[in-house]
C-alpha positions in Angstrom: 0.4 -0.4 -0.3 1.1 3.4 -1.4 1.0 6.3 0.9 -0.3 9.6 -1.3 -1.5 13.2 -0.3 -3.1 15.3 -2.4 -2.8 18.9 -2.0 -5.4 21.4 -3.0 -4.1 24.6 -3.7 -6.9 26.8 -5.8 -10.0 28.3 -4.4 -13.7 26.3 -5.1 -15.7 27.4 -8.3 -12.6 28.2 -10.5 -13.5 25.6 -13.3 -13.8 21.6 -12.7 -10.1 21.5 -11.7 -11.3 20.9 -8.0 -14.4 18.1 -8.8 -11.6 16.1 -11.0 -8.7 16.3 -7.9 -11.5 15.3 -5.8 -12.3 12.7 -8.4 -8.4 11.5 -8.3 -9.0 11.4 -4.0 -11.8 8.9 -4.0 -10.2 6.9 -7.2 -7.2 6.2 -5.2 -8.8 6.0 -1.5 -11.2 2.8 -3.7 -8.1 1.1 -4.0 -7.7 0.8 -0.5 -4.7 3.3 -1.0 -3.8 5.6 1.9 -5.2 9.3 1.2 -5.1 11.8 3.1 -5.9 15.4 1.8 -4.2 18.7 2.6 -5.4 22.3 2.2 -3.1 24.8 1.5 -2.9 28.8 0.4 -6.9 29.7 -1.1 -7.6 25.5 -0.7 -8.5 26.3 3.0 -11.7 28.1 1.0 -13.0 24.6 -0.3 -14.2 23.8 3.0 -15.5 26.8 4.0 -19.4 27.1 4.8 -21.9 28.9 3.1 -20.2 28.6 0.1 -22.6 29.1 -3.3 -21.1 29.8 -7.0 -22.4 32.3 -9.4 -22.1 30.0 -12.8 -24.8 28.0 -12.8 -22.8 25.6 -14.6 -20.7 24.7 -11.9 -22.0 22.4 -9.3 -21.6 22.6 -5.3 -18.2 21.1 -4.0 -19.6 20.7 -0.2 -21.2 16.9 -1.3 -18.5 15.7 -2.4 -16.0 16.6 0.7 -18.7 14.6 3.1 -18.5 11.7 0.4 -14.9 11.6 1.6 -15.9 8.9 5.0 -17.6 6.8 3.0 -13.8 6.0 0.9 -12.4 6.1 3.9 -9.8 9.5 3.1 -7.6 8.8 6.4 -7.0 12.6 7.6 -8.2 16.0 6.1 -5.1 18.2 7.2 -5.2 22.6 7.2 -2.4 24.8 7.3 -3.0 26.8 10.3 -1.5 29.8 8.5 -3.1 29.5 5.6 -6.1 29.3 7.6 -5.7 32.8 9.6 -3.8 34.3 6.9 -7.4 34.2 5.0 -9.5 35.4 8.2 -10.8 31.8 8.8 -11.2 29.8 11.8 -12.2 25.8 12.0 -15.2 26.8 12.7 -16.3 28.1 9.6 -15.6 24.8 8.0 -17.8 22.6 7.1 -15.7 19.2 8.3 -13.4 18.3 11.1 -10.1 18.6 9.8 -6.9 18.1 11.5 -4.2 21.9 11.5 -0.4 21.3 10.8 1.7 24.2 11.1 3.8 25.6 8.4 7.4 24.8 10.4 5.9 21.2 9.9 4.9 20.9 6.6 8.7 19.1 4.8 8.3 16.6 7.1 4.7 16.0 6.4 5.3 15.9 2.9 8.1 13.3 3.7 6.0 11.3 5.4 3.9 10.6 1.9 5.1 8.2 -1.0 3.5 10.1 -3.6 2.7 13.8 -3.5 -0.5 15.1 -5.6 -0.8 19.1 -6.2 -4.0 19.8 -7.5 
């Protein structure tokens, strides 16, 4: 079994990229691989409560995040500094997550066999 880490750095509703990234996360998890997801930079907005898109062609992504538990994704992580720099707290997020400090990031990334930046 490989340890996968998906790093989501882009804001929501920026095209289909996030949906494709989540599809990749769920596909890897469905094949019994160890999967963690890290929300970094503007990617923390993906977990923000009360999102709505101005584009009628884009569907909300929050139901997809709720499905991650079904796929046994082992951990959802957010970088503390990314939250703080964007005026967010853990209470603003749609799912429970674990936090990591920027200074711990190198070690965290090194624990993964495969890192996928999305």
